[in-house]
C-alpha positions as CSV (number, residue, x, y, z in Angstrom):
1,M,33.6,-30.6,26.2
2,V,32.0,-28.7,29.0
3,S,33.5,-29.7,32.3
4,R,30.8,-31.1,34.6
5,R,32.4,-29.4,37.5
6,A,32.4,-26.1,35.6
7,F,28.8,-26.7,34.7
8,I,27.9,-27.3,38.3
9,A,29.9,-24.2,39.4
10,T,27.9,-21.9,37.1
11,T,24.5,-23.3,37.8
12,A,24.4,-24.4,41.5
13,A,26.2,-23.3,44.6
14,G,28.5,-21.0,42.7
15,I,25.7,-18.8,41.6
16,A,23.9,-19.0,44.8
17,G,26.9,-17.8,46.8
18,A,27.6,-15.0,44.3
19,A,23.9,-14.0,44.3
20,L,23.8,-13.5,48.0
21,L,26.5,-10.8,47.8
22,G,26.7,-8.5,44.7
23,P,23.1,-8.1,43.7
24,R,22.0,-7.7,47.3
25,A,24.3,-4.9,47.9
26,S,23.2,-2.9,44.8
27,R,19.6,-3.5,45.7
28,L,20.1,-2.3,49.2
29,V,21.5,1.1,47.8
30,H,18.3,1.4,45.6
31,A,16.1,0.4,48.6
32,Q,17.5,3.3,50.8
33,E,16.8,5.8,47.9
34,A,13.5,4.3,46.5
35,K,10.3,6.2,47.0
36,R,7.4,4.0,47.9
37,G,3.9,4.2,46.4
38,G,2.5,5.2,43.1
39,T,1.1,3.5,40.0
40,L,3.3,2.2,37.0
41,R,1.6,2.2,33.7
42,L,3.0,-0.1,31.0
43,L,2.2,-1.2,27.5
44,Q,2.0,-5.0,27.7
45,I,0.5,-7.9,25.9
46,E,-2.1,-10.0,27.7
47,P,-1.9,-13.8,28.2
48,A,-3.4,-15.9,25.5
49,I,-4.8,-18.6,27.8
50,G,-4.6,-17.2,31.2
51,F,-2.4,-17.2,34.3
52,N,-0.9,-20.6,34.2
53,P,2.9,-20.4,33.6
54,A,2.9,-24.1,32.6
55,L,0.8,-23.2,29.6
56,E,2.0,-19.8,28.7
57,G,5.7,-20.6,28.7
58,T,8.1,-17.9,28.2
59,N,6.1,-15.8,25.9
60,W,4.4,-13.7,28.7
61,P,7.1,-13.6,31.3
62,E,6.5,-9.9,32.3
63,T,2.8,-10.7,33.0
64,M,3.5,-14.0,34.9
65,R,6.3,-12.4,36.9
66,M,3.8,-10.1,38.5
67,V,1.9,-13.0,40.1
68,Y,4.3,-16.0,40.4
69,N,7.9,-16.7,41.4
70,G,10.2,-19.6,40.1
71,L,12.7,-21.3,42.3
72,T,15.4,-19.2,40.8
73,D,15.3,-15.5,39.6
74,F,17.4,-13.1,37.7
75,N,19.0,-10.0,39.0
76,E,19.6,-6.6,37.2
77,T,22.5,-7.8,35.4
78,G,20.8,-11.1,34.1
79,D,22.6,-13.5,36.5
80,L,20.7,-16.4,38.1
81,V,20.0,-15.7,41.8
82,P,17.8,-17.3,44.5
83,G,14.0,-17.1,44.0
84,L,11.6,-19.2,46.1
85,A,14.7,-21.4,46.7
86,R,17.2,-19.9,49.0
87,S,20.0,-22.4,47.9
88,W,20.4,-25.4,45.6
89,T,23.0,-28.1,44.8
90,A,23.5,-30.3,41.7
91,S,25.2,-33.6,41.2
92,E,28.5,-33.8,39.4
93,E,26.6,-35.6,36.5
94,A,24.1,-32.7,36.3
95,D,21.3,-35.4,36.6
96,T,20.1,-34.5,40.2
97,F,19.2,-31.1,41.6
98,T,18.1,-30.3,45.2
99,F,16.5,-27.1,46.2
100,K,16.0,-25.8,49.6
101,L,13.0,-23.4,49.9
102,A,13.0,-20.0,51.5
103,P,11.1,-19.9,54.9
104,G,7.9,-18.1,55.4
105,V,6.7,-17.9,51.8
106,Q,3.0,-17.6,51.4
107,F,0.5,-17.7,48.5
108,H,-1.7,-14.6,48.0
109,D,-4.5,-16.5,50.0
110,G,-2.3,-16.9,53.0
111,Q,-1.5,-20.6,52.6
112,P,2.3,-21.6,52.9
113,C,4.2,-22.5,49.7
114,T,5.9,-25.8,50.3
115,A,7.8,-28.6,48.5
116,D,4.5,-30.2,47.7
117,D,3.5,-27.2,45.5
118,V,6.9,-27.3,43.7
119,R,6.4,-31.0,43.1
120,F,2.8,-30.4,41.8
121,T,3.9,-27.6,39.4
122,Y,6.8,-29.6,38.0
123,E,4.7,-32.7,37.5
124,M,2.2,-30.6,35.5
125,V,5.0,-29.2,33.3
126,A,6.3,-32.7,32.7
127,D,3.0,-34.2,32.0
128,S,2.9,-34.9,28.1
129,K,-1.0,-34.5,28.3
130,V,-0.6,-30.9,29.2
131,A,1.8,-30.2,26.3
132,S,3.6,-27.5,28.4
133,P,6.0,-25.2,26.4
134,L,8.2,-25.5,29.4
135,N,8.5,-29.2,29.1
136,V,11.8,-28.9,27.3
137,Y,13.4,-27.9,30.6
138,V,12.4,-31.0,32.4
139,A,12.6,-33.6,29.6
140,N,13.5,-37.0,30.8
141,L,12.4,-36.2,34.3
142,K,12.7,-39.4,36.4
143,S,11.4,-38.6,39.8
144,I,10.7,-35.9,42.2
145,D,11.3,-36.4,46.0
146,T,10.1,-34.1,48.7
147,P,11.7,-35.4,52.0
148,D,10.3,-32.4,54.0
149,K,8.2,-29.3,53.4
150,S,11.2,-27.3,52.4
151,T,13.2,-29.7,50.3
152,V,12.8,-30.8,46.7
153,T,15.0,-33.2,44.7
154,L,14.6,-33.6,41.0
155,R,16.2,-36.6,39.3
156,F,16.7,-37.0,35.5
157,N,17.6,-39.9,33.2
158,G,20.8,-38.3,32.2
159,P,22.3,-34.8,32.3
160,N,20.0,-31.9,32.1
161,V,21.9,-28.8,30.8
162,L,18.6,-26.7,30.7
163,M,17.4,-27.3,34.4
164,M,18.9,-24.2,36.0
165,P,18.0,-21.6,33.5
166,G,14.5,-23.2,33.1
167,V,13.4,-23.1,36.8
168,S,13.2,-19.3,36.7
169,A,10.3,-19.5,34.2
170,M,8.3,-22.1,36.1
171,G,6.2,-20.0,38.4
172,I,5.0,-22.2,41.3
173,L,1.4,-23.0,41.4
174,P,-0.7,-23.6,44.7
175,K,-1.5,-27.3,44.8
176,H,-4.5,-26.7,47.0
177,L,-6.3,-24.7,44.3
178,W,-5.1,-26.4,41.2
179,A,-5.2,-30.1,42.1
180,G,-7.9,-32.0,40.2
181,A,-8.5,-28.9,37.9
182,D,-8.2,-28.9,34.1
183,P,-5.0,-26.8,33.5
184,R,-6.7,-25.1,30.5
185,K,-10.1,-24.4,32.1
186,S,-9.4,-23.7,35.8
187,Q,-11.0,-20.6,37.2
188,Y,-7.6,-19.5,38.5
189,L,-6.5,-18.8,34.9
190,A,-8.3,-15.4,35.3
191,Q,-8.1,-15.3,39.0
192,P,-4.5,-16.2,39.7
193,V,-3.1,-17.0,43.2
194,G,0.7,-17.0,43.4
195,T,3.6,-15.9,45.6
196,G,4.6,-12.9,43.6
197,P,5.2,-9.3,44.4
198,F,1.7,-8.3,42.9
199,K,-1.9,-9.6,42.9
200,L,-4.2,-9.5,40.0
201,K,-7.0,-7.1,40.9
202,D,-8.7,-6.6,37.6
203,W,-8.5,-7.9,34.1
204,Q,-10.5,-6.3,31.4
205,R,-9.7,-8.4,28.3
206,G,-8.4,-6.4,25.5
207,D,-8.1,-3.1,27.6
208,H,-6.1,-3.5,30.7
209,L,-4.8,-5.7,33.7
210,T,-4.4,-4.1,37.1
211,F,-2.1,-5.4,39.7
212,V,-1.9,-4.4,43.4
213,A,1.1,-4.8,45.7
214,N,1.4,-8.0,47.8
215,R,2.2,-6.7,51.1
216,D,3.0,-10.1,52.5
217,Y,5.6,-10.7,49.9
218,F,8.5,-12.8,51.1
219,R,11.2,-10.3,50.1
220,K,10.4,-8.0,53.0
221,G,9.8,-4.2,52.1
222,R,9.0,-4.9,48.5
223,P,7.5,-4.2,46.2
224,Y,7.9,-0.3,46.2
225,L,4.9,0.4,44.0
226,D,1.3,0.3,45.1
227,Q,0.0,-0.7,41.7
228,V,0.9,-1.7,38.1
229,I,-1.4,-1.2,35.2
230,F,-0.8,-3.1,32.0
231,K,-2.4,-1.2,29.2
232,V,-3.4,-3.7,26.3
233,V,-3.6,-2.2,22.8
234,S,-4.0,-4.0,19.4
235,D,-1.7,-1.6,17.7
236,A,1.6,-0.9,19.4
237,A,1.9,2.4,17.5
238,T,-1.0,3.8,19.5
239,G,0.8,2.7,22.7
240,I,4.0,4.4,21.8
241,Q,2.1,7.6,21.0
242,S,0.4,7.3,24.5
243,F,3.9,6.8,26.0
244,R,5.2,10.0,24.3
245,N,2.2,12.0,25.6
246,G,3.1,10.9,29.1
247,E,0.0,8.6,29.5
248,L,2.2,5.6,30.0
249,D,5.3,5.3,32.1
250,A,7.2,2.6,30.1
251,V,7.3,0.5,26.9
252,L,9.2,-2.7,27.1
253,S,10.1,-4.3,23.8
254,Q,9.6,-7.9,25.1
255,G,6.0,-7.2,25.8
256,V,4.8,-5.3,22.8
257,P,2.1,-7.1,20.7
258,G,3.4,-8.0,17.3
259,G,6.7,-6.3,17.8
260,L,7.9,-2.7,18.1
261,P,6.8,-0.1,15.6
262,Y,10.5,0.5,14.7
263,A,9.9,3.7,12.7
264,L,8.4,5.4,15.9
265,V,11.1,3.9,18.1
266,R,13.9,5.3,15.8
267,Q,12.3,8.7,16.0
268,I,12.5,8.7,19.8
269,V,15.9,7.2,20.1
270,D,17.4,9.7,17.6
271,A,15.6,12.7,19.2
272,K,16.9,11.9,22.6
273,P,14.1,13.6,24.5
274,P,15.2,14.8,27.9
275,N,12.2,13.2,29.7
276,I,12.7,9.7,28.3
277,V,15.3,7.0,28.8
278,T,15.9,4.6,25.9
279,N,18.1,1.5,26.3
280,E,19.0,-0.7,23.4
281,F,20.2,-4.2,24.3
282,V,21.2,-7.5,22.7
283,Q,18.5,-10.2,23.0
284,A,18.2,-13.8,21.9
285,F,15.1,-13.2,20.0
286,S,14.4,-14.7,16.5
287,Q,11.6,-13.8,14.1
288,I,10.8,-16.9,12.4
289,L,8.6,-17.6,9.3
290,W,6.5,-20.9,9.7
291,M,4.7,-22.8,7.2
292,N,2.2,-25.7,7.5
293,C,4.3,-28.7,6.3
294,A,1.6,-31.1,6.6
295,A,-0.5,-29.7,3.9
296,P,-0.1,-28.5,0.2
297,P,1.8,-26.6,-1.0
298,F,4.2,-26.4,1.9
299,D,4.4,-30.1,2.2
300,N,6.8,-29.9,-0.8
301,P,10.5,-28.9,0.4
302,K,11.2,-27.3,-2.9
303,V,8.3,-24.8,-2.4
304,R,9.6,-24.1,1.2
305,R,13.0,-23.4,-0.2
306,A,11.6,-21.1,-2.8
307,I,10.0,-19.2,0.0
308,A,13.2,-18.8,1.7
309,H,14.9,-17.5,-1.5
310,S,12.1,-15.1,-2.2
311,I,12.5,-13.1,1.0
312,N,14.8,-10.0,1.1
313,K,16.0,-10.1,4.7
314,D,18.4,-7.2,4.3
315,L,15.6,-5.0,3.1
316,I,13.4,-6.0,6.1
317,V,16.1,-5.2,8.7
318,K,16.8,-1.8,7.1
319,A,13.4,-0.6,6.1
320,L,11.0,-2.3,8.7
321,L,13.4,-2.7,11.7
322,Q,15.1,0.7,11.1
323,G,18.4,-1.1,11.8
324,F,17.4,-2.5,15.1
325,G,18.3,-6.1,14.2
326,R,20.4,-8.3,12.1
327,V,19.7,-10.9,9.4
328,Q,19.5,-14.5,10.7
329,D,19.9,-17.5,8.3
330,S,20.4,-20.5,10.6
331,V,17.8,-21.7,12.9
332,V,20.4,-21.6,15.6
333,G,21.2,-18.0,15.9
334,N,24.5,-16.4,16.4
335,F,23.8,-15.3,20.0
336,P,26.4,-15.2,22.8
337,S,24.4,-18.1,24.5
338,M,24.6,-20.3,21.4
339,R,27.6,-19.1,19.4
340,W,29.4,-22.3,20.2
341,A,26.7,-24.3,18.3
342,H,25.9,-21.7,15.5
343,D,26.9,-22.8,12.0
344,P,28.0,-19.6,10.1
345,A,28.2,-21.6,6.9
346,I,24.4,-21.8,6.8
347,K,23.1,-19.1,4.2
348,S,19.8,-18.4,2.7
349,D,20.4,-16.1,-0.2
350,Y,17.8,-13.7,-1.6
351,S,17.4,-15.0,-5.1
352,P,14.0,-14.6,-6.9
353,A,15.4,-16.4,-9.9
354,R,16.3,-19.5,-7.8
355,A,12.8,-19.3,-6.1
356,N,11.2,-19.2,-9.6
357,Q,13.3,-22.2,-10.6
358,L,12.3,-24.3,-7.5
359,L,8.6,-23.5,-7.9
360,D,8.8,-24.6,-11.5
361,E,10.5,-27.9,-10.5
362,A,7.8,-28.4,-7.8
363,G,5.1,-28.4,-10.4
364,Y,3.7,-24.9,-9.8
365,P,4.2,-23.0,-13.1
366,K,3.5,-19.3,-13.5
367,K,0.0,-18.6,-14.8
368,A,-2.6,-16.1,-14.8
369,G,-3.9,-15.7,-11.1
370,G,-0.5,-16.8,-9.7
371,R,1.1,-20.2,-9.2
372,F,-1.0,-20.9,-6.1
373,K,-2.6,-18.8,-3.4
374,I,-1.7,-18.7,0.2
375,T,-2.8,-17.0,3.4
376,I,-0.5,-14.8,5.6
377,L,-1.6,-14.8,9.2
378,A,-0.8,-11.6,11.3
379,T,-1.6,-9.7,14.4
380,E,-2.4,-6.0,14.3
381,G,0.4,-3.7,14.3
382,F,4.1,-4.3,13.2
383,R,3.4,-7.9,12.2
384,V,0.9,-6.6,9.4
385,K,3.6,-4.4,8.0
386,L,6.0,-7.4,8.0
387,S,3.3,-9.5,6.3
388,E,2.7,-6.8,3.7
389,A,6.4,-6.8,2.7
390,L,6.5,-10.5,2.5
391,R,3.4,-10.5,0.3
392,A,5.1,-8.2,-2.1
393,M,8.1,-10.5,-2.3
394,F,5.8,-13.5,-2.7
395,T,4.0,-11.7,-5.6
396,A,7.4,-11.1,-7.3
397,V,7.8,-14.9,-7.7
398,G,4.2,-15.5,-8.8
399,I,2.7,-16.6,-5.4
400,E,-0.6,-14.8,-4.7
401,S,-1.3,-14.2,-1.0
402,S,-3.9,-12.5,1.4
403,I,-3.4,-11.3,4.8
404,Q,-5.7,-12.3,7.7
405,S,-5.1,-10.1,10.9
406,S,-6.4,-10.7,14.3
407,T,-5.5,-10.0,17.9
408,W,-2.9,-12.1,19.5
409,A,-5.2,-14.6,21.5
410,P,-7.2,-16.1,18.4
411,Y,-3.8,-15.8,16.4
412,I,-1.9,-18.2,18.6
413,Q,-4.9,-20.3,19.4
414,R,-5.2,-21.1,15.8
415,I,-1.5,-21.8,15.2
416,R,-0.7,-23.8,18.4
417,Q,-4.1,-25.5,19.4
418,D,-6.4,-25.7,16.6
419,R,-3.7,-26.2,13.8
420,D,-6.2,-24.7,11.2
421,T,-3.4,-23.4,9.1
422,A,-3.3,-25.4,5.8
423,G,-1.8,-23.2,3.0
424,M,-0.8,-20.7,5.5
425,I,2.3,-18.7,6.5
426,W,3.0,-16.8,9.7
427,T,5.7,-15.3,11.9
428,I,6.3,-15.9,15.6
429,F,9.2,-14.5,17.7
430,I,11.1,-17.2,19.6
431,P,12.3,-15.4,22.7
432,R,15.0,-16.0,25.2
433,Q,17.1,-18.7,23.7
434,V,19.6,-19.7,26.4
435,D,20.5,-23.0,24.6
436,P,20.1,-24.4,21.1
437,S,17.7,-27.1,22.4
438,L,15.1,-24.4,23.1
439,I,14.7,-23.3,19.5
440,L,15.1,-26.8,18.1
441,D,12.3,-28.0,20.4
442,Y,10.0,-26.2,18.2
443,L,11.0,-28.6,15.3
444,S,10.9,-31.9,17.4
445,P,8.4,-34.5,15.9
446,K,7.2,-35.2,19.6
447,N,5.8,-31.6,19.7
448,A,3.9,-31.8,16.3
449,K,0.5,-32.6,18.0
450,P,-1.9,-29.8,18.8
451,G,-0.8,-27.8,21.8
452,G,2.7,-28.7,21.1
453,S,5.4,-26.2,20.0
454,N,6.1,-27.7,16.5
455,Y,3.8,-25.3,14.7
456,S,5.0,-26.2,11.3
457,Q,4.1,-30.0,11.9
458,W,7.3,-30.9,10.2
459,T,8.5,-34.4,11.2
460,N,11.9,-35.4,10.1
461,A,13.1,-38.7,11.9
462,R,16.8,-37.9,11.8
463,A,16.3,-34.3,13.0
464,G,14.1,-35.7,15.8
465,E,16.7,-38.3,16.8
466,L,19.5,-35.6,17.0
467,I,17.4,-33.1,18.9
468,E,16.7,-35.7,21.7
469,A,20.3,-37.0,21.7
470,A,21.8,-33.6,22.1
471,R,19.6,-32.8,24.9
472,A,20.5,-36.0,26.8
473,T,24.3,-35.4,26.9
474,G,26.3,-32.7,28.7
475,N,29.3,-33.1,26.3
476,Q,29.3,-29.8,24.4
477,A,31.6,-31.1,21.7
478,K,29.2,-33.9,20.8
479,R,26.3,-31.5,21.1
480,K,27.9,-29.2,18.7
481,G,28.3,-31.8,16.1
482,M,24.7,-32.9,16.5
483,Y,23.5,-29.2,16.2
484,Q,25.4,-28.6,13.2
485,E,24.0,-31.5,11.5
486,I,20.4,-30.4,12.5
487,Q,21.1,-26.9,11.1
488,K,22.0,-28.5,7.8
489,I,18.8,-30.6,7.7
490,V,16.7,-27.6,8.5
491,A,18.3,-25.4,6.0
492,D,17.7,-28.2,3.3
493,E,14.2,-28.9,4.3
494,A,13.2,-25.4,5.2
495,P,10.3,-26.1,7.6
496,V,10.9,-22.7,8.9
497,V,12.7,-19.7,7.6
498,P,14.6,-17.5,10.2
499,L,14.3,-13.9,9.2
500,Y,16.1,-11.8,11.7
501,S,17.1,-11.4,15.4
502,A,15.9,-8.1,16.8
503,L,17.5,-5.7,19.2
504,G,15.6,-5.0,22.5
505,V,14.6,-1.4,23.0
506,D,13.1,-0.5,26.3
507,M,11.9,3.0,26.9
508,W,10.7,4.7,30.2
509,Q,9.9,8.1,31.6
510,R,12.9,9.4,33.5
511,Y,11.2,9.4,36.7
512,V,11.0,5.6,36.7
513,E,13.8,4.0,38.6
514,G,14.8,0.4,39.0
515,I,14.0,-1.0,35.5
516,H,16.7,-3.1,34.0
517,S,16.7,-4.3,30.5
518,I,17.3,-8.1,30.8
519,D,17.2,-10.8,28.2
520,S,16.3,-13.5,30.5
521,L,13.6,-16.2,30.8
522,T,11.6,-13.9,33.2
523,G,12.1,-10.7,31.1
524,T,12.9,-7.1,32.0
525,L,10.3,-7.1,34.8
526,S,12.4,-9.6,36.7
527,T,13.1,-6.8,39.0
528,I,9.6,-5.4,39.2
529,D,9.7,-5.5,42.9
530,T,12.5,-2.9,43.0
531,V,10.9,-0.5,40.5
532,S,9.9,2.9,41.9
533,L,8.7,6.3,40.9
534,N,10.6,9.5,41.6
535,R,8.9,12.5,40.3
536,S,10.7,15.0,42.6
């Protein structure tokens, strides 16, 4: 069992105290040496909906981080540190959290950021009608109190073990601009106003986003850069080539559309060019295969299990990932943050013979033209290559398939909002898993509606009951038992097929300083305000 006092020590005052010492010292050293000015050019994915962190969740943290701040932040070592909140406390039961806001913080339009803005943002995230991907962090929210302009208290109906990691991802929105607006249609989706280190100057969809420094940023003297340009490309391989040619300053693995082109990355890593820095790091990222369980043929568990047995994950990791990853079988990955709950007994063996047997039993015999036909949805770039490999494996067991490729925005719109996926398979990375409840929230029945995160539309009453019960207790021993039962249910029902966990590989030109590869809810650009260019 996790001690409540230990939990508090690592999520509240203890973190705040440590944050005010170590990270500040290291950043001051960089501040004394950092050169100011210049433009940083990055390869980066653009938001699918727009600049509302309540809707985009943790899938576009680098982009959101430019404009918004959460109450907490992450430093260069991935530790939780003060953000808009200068300090915080938590109750012994971990059901009440109080934040004290830093003084003098302003939005980009000059209006002060107050406790009312924090309350407004959290109420939006908690609103079931909004269907925010961040809702998991504030599930069972009971009340929000704002006794004064700089104090916010959140109360929950029971322990909330995700509160502190989650607040970093919840960029605070200005109430005076968003109140009364449709979260999915507001003009501020394309014209964001936040408290962050940069302001959005220009957004040419499908081409680039340009950000300029916020010279009224509450962290005085930052950012060091004048401008940041996110270059948007449909094929990441093209972006990698631009980086090798010196047309881009950095490529961050957590912002590459469709995933890294690993063959090109392997070439760069092995060549060790003197002008390029490469950094491999462990990240809690899972590539998951999804199926629409609400329609044939994937409404049959035997078909879904057959799909799992038809996939040669080892080959995918070796050939497509070039070794930058490892096979994952259980939906709860064997990551440092979740190892306590991971069940190593869960295995999904590659067995075409077993796949054929299950398909026969499901009533789909082999015949001319295939057992049945499906569509594999993909985005341009690496995901197409992965889909081609999957198609060959499906063909080997008599399943005919075709690939439909698009850019990211219509891809995720179709899957998440439209739910136009009958007879379809697709892959989505689930990033930044700091707790098992994050990945399992994607399988919760309450999220099966359009806009929710249960893309497979799988509804299992027992699994749903366990998911909610595990989130409502701080007793780790009890949570482990629940999570291991869920893993067995998911392995048996196969609503999703975990494929692999990928290593992060960040690359930047050697003159770029202050980048830190961080597997956090706000991504590698958590420290964008301390990045500088030193070409001397």
